[in-house]
PLY file of the C-alpha trace (Angstrom):
ply
format ascii 1.0
element vertex 214
property float x
property float y
property float z
element edge 213
property int vertex1
property int vertex2
end_header
177.79 47.89 114.10
175.39 49.99 116.15
171.85 48.73 116.40
169.25 50.90 114.69
166.33 52.19 116.65
162.88 52.94 115.17
161.76 56.54 115.35
158.21 57.63 114.62
157.54 61.00 113.02
154.02 62.38 112.80
153.28 64.10 109.48
151.54 67.03 111.11
153.71 70.02 110.26
152.44 70.85 106.79
154.52 72.28 103.96
156.99 74.97 105.05
159.10 76.84 102.48
160.01 79.92 104.48
162.33 78.30 107.05
165.90 77.07 106.49
167.02 73.45 106.86
168.52 73.95 110.33
165.33 75.43 111.75
163.27 72.61 110.26
165.32 70.04 112.22
163.68 71.38 115.37
160.21 70.45 114.11
160.25 66.85 112.81
157.32 66.11 110.53
157.44 69.35 108.59
157.67 68.87 104.83
160.04 70.80 102.53
158.75 69.34 99.28
155.56 67.43 98.51
154.55 65.37 95.52
151.25 63.49 95.32
150.32 64.74 98.79
147.42 66.96 99.86
146.26 68.94 102.85
144.59 66.62 105.33
141.23 67.54 106.89
142.69 66.20 110.14
145.68 68.53 109.98
149.10 68.26 108.38
149.27 66.41 105.06
148.51 62.98 103.65
149.26 60.91 100.57
146.56 61.27 97.92
144.58 58.16 97.05
145.21 58.70 93.35
143.75 60.58 90.42
142.11 59.97 87.08
141.39 61.91 83.94
138.47 64.32 83.86
136.11 62.20 81.77
137.90 58.98 82.78
138.33 56.50 79.92
136.22 58.62 77.56
138.13 61.86 78.24
138.88 64.08 75.25
141.08 67.11 74.61
139.14 70.43 74.40
140.56 71.21 70.94
140.26 67.67 69.69
144.04 67.68 69.23
147.15 67.66 71.39
147.45 71.37 72.15
148.92 72.42 75.50
146.37 73.34 78.16
147.05 76.99 79.08
144.74 77.25 82.08
142.00 75.37 83.95
139.36 76.69 86.33
136.39 74.91 87.99
133.20 76.81 87.18
129.52 76.10 87.84
129.04 72.34 87.42
132.00 71.90 85.12
135.43 73.16 84.11
136.73 76.00 81.93
139.89 75.20 79.97
142.05 77.41 77.76
143.94 75.77 74.91
145.50 76.96 71.66
143.54 80.11 70.64
140.24 79.29 72.35
138.39 78.83 75.64
136.15 75.83 76.39
133.63 74.62 78.96
132.74 71.03 79.81
130.61 69.31 82.42
132.05 65.84 81.89
135.46 66.12 80.22
134.09 64.39 77.14
132.05 67.01 75.33
133.52 70.54 75.16
131.72 73.74 74.21
133.77 76.63 72.84
132.87 79.78 74.78
135.16 82.50 73.39
132.22 84.00 71.52
130.58 87.37 72.08
126.99 87.31 73.31
124.29 89.92 73.04
124.03 92.34 75.96
121.04 90.50 77.38
122.67 87.11 76.96
122.24 84.32 74.42
120.37 81.05 74.50
122.37 77.87 74.03
121.34 77.54 70.38
122.20 81.16 69.56
125.47 81.12 71.47
126.87 77.88 70.06
126.03 78.98 66.50
128.09 82.17 66.77
131.54 82.63 65.27
134.37 82.45 67.78
136.38 85.51 68.77
139.78 83.95 68.12
142.46 84.61 70.75
145.49 84.31 68.47
148.73 83.78 70.33
147.02 83.03 73.64
149.51 82.33 76.43
149.32 81.03 80.00
145.96 82.14 81.44
144.88 83.35 84.85
141.35 83.49 86.24
139.41 85.70 88.64
135.91 85.03 89.94
133.42 87.82 90.68
130.19 86.87 92.41
127.06 88.99 92.77
123.64 88.53 94.30
121.17 86.98 91.90
123.79 85.16 89.83
123.86 81.38 89.72
127.59 80.91 89.32
129.28 84.31 89.16
131.42 85.85 86.43
134.81 84.51 85.35
137.47 86.92 84.05
140.19 85.32 81.93
143.48 87.04 81.07
146.73 85.80 79.61
150.27 87.14 79.37
149.72 89.08 76.17
148.02 92.25 74.97
144.70 90.58 74.19
141.47 91.71 75.80
140.30 90.19 79.07
137.48 87.74 78.39
134.42 87.69 80.64
132.12 84.65 80.86
128.94 84.16 82.88
126.38 81.39 82.69
122.90 81.42 84.18
120.53 78.51 84.72
120.73 75.28 86.68
119.01 72.90 84.27
120.46 71.10 81.28
123.22 72.98 79.47
121.03 73.61 76.43
118.50 75.48 78.61
120.97 78.00 80.03
121.78 81.60 79.11
125.30 82.78 78.31
126.81 86.23 78.83
130.22 87.06 77.41
132.21 90.16 76.52
135.74 91.36 75.97
137.15 94.02 78.28
139.84 96.22 76.79
142.78 96.36 79.24
143.55 100.04 78.71
143.43 100.76 82.45
146.27 99.49 84.66
143.76 98.64 87.39
141.80 96.23 85.22
144.22 93.41 86.03
143.46 93.76 89.74
139.79 94.65 89.67
137.29 96.50 87.54
137.64 100.27 87.50
134.84 101.73 89.58
134.75 105.23 88.13
136.61 106.91 85.30
136.44 110.63 84.61
137.73 112.63 81.64
138.71 116.28 81.92
140.51 117.73 78.94
143.32 115.33 78.15
143.54 113.94 81.70
141.89 110.66 82.75
141.20 110.15 86.44
140.17 106.74 87.77
138.90 105.65 91.17
139.07 101.94 91.87
139.35 99.35 94.63
141.06 95.99 94.66
139.34 92.84 95.87
141.95 92.15 98.56
141.92 95.33 100.65
138.80 97.10 99.37
140.64 100.38 99.75
139.74 103.15 97.32
142.64 104.26 95.17
143.14 106.92 92.53
145.22 107.12 89.39
145.68 109.69 86.64
147.23 109.73 83.21
147.56 112.31 80.45
146.69 111.37 76.87
0 1
1 2
2 3
3 4
4 5
5 6
6 7
7 8
8 9
9 10
10 11
11 12
12 13
13 14
14 15
15 16
16 17
17 18
18 19
19 20
20 21
21 22
22 23
23 24
24 25
25 26
26 27
27 28
28 29
29 30
30 31
31 32
32 33
33 34
34 35
35 36
36 37
37 38
38 39
39 40
40 41
41 42
42 43
43 44
44 45
45 46
46 47
47 48
48 49
49 50
50 51
51 52
52 53
53 54
54 55
55 56
56 57
57 58
58 59
59 60
60 61
61 62
62 63
63 64
64 65
65 66
66 67
67 68
68 69
69 70
70 71
71 72
72 73
73 74
74 75
75 76
76 77
77 78
78 79
79 80
80 81
81 82
82 83
83 84
84 85
85 86
86 87
87 88
88 89
89 90
90 91
91 92
92 93
93 94
94 95
95 96
96 97
97 98
98 99
99 100
100 101
101 102
102 103
103 104
104 105
105 106
106 107
107 108
108 109
109 110
110 111
111 112
112 113
113 114
114 115
115 116
116 117
117 118
118 119
119 120
120 121
121 122
122 123
123 124
124 125
125 126
126 127
127 128
128 129
129 130
130 131
131 132
132 133
133 134
134 135
135 136
136 137
137 138
138 139
139 140
140 141
141 142
142 143
143 144
144 145
145 146
146 147
147 148
148 149
149 150
150 151
151 152
152 153
153 154
154 155
155 156
156 157
157 158
158 159
159 160
160 161
161 162
162 163
163 164
164 165
165 166
166 167
167 168
168 169
169 170
170 171
171 172
172 173
173 174
174 175
175 176
176 177
177 178
178 179
179 180
180 181
181 182
182 183
183 184
184 185
185 186
186 187
187 188
188 189
189 190
190 191
191 192
192 193
193 194
194 195
195 196
196 197
197 198
198 199
199 200
200 201
201 202
202 203
203 204
204 205
205 206
206 207
207 208
208 209
209 210
210 211
211 212
212 213
């Protein structure tokens, strides 16, 4: 029986999905699949040290039940989570505040906002998030959409003190314009029964134009 020889492979190639198996043999150390690994600050990849629940032993479900989480996004000093027919925010994973409520144009105080009736998102599906930041805003504005015909939900929070001292801005954006899923329409013009829109996407910043007849 042939003697085995040790062979050291440095895990410095990262995760590569675009190359075939034969090509990957030329670059030992490249990963094809990773589980419980993360990008290393020293290059390549490394095994994660572990993980724990958001809220640790006191963690709770946003809905108080066992509904599937449909989307999660870090925001401000906490996390936004979508579940069932609602959207929630938490700073600690223990106490959750329902945020799918419509604020006044100038924003609502914590007391006013939490007392409002929720704008129920019946049939909510898997959610996606987009962040828009502007000068003078503490955390930016989060846009939340799901794979249905419901309106896009916009949430913005201002203030860096305790949660009950902050101001909340929310609204629903009607997705009538095709461009709304990529970025906000910059200018819309009506002429007779023709709508003309000029918009730019956040990736190329190129101005584009669309028209439709109604």
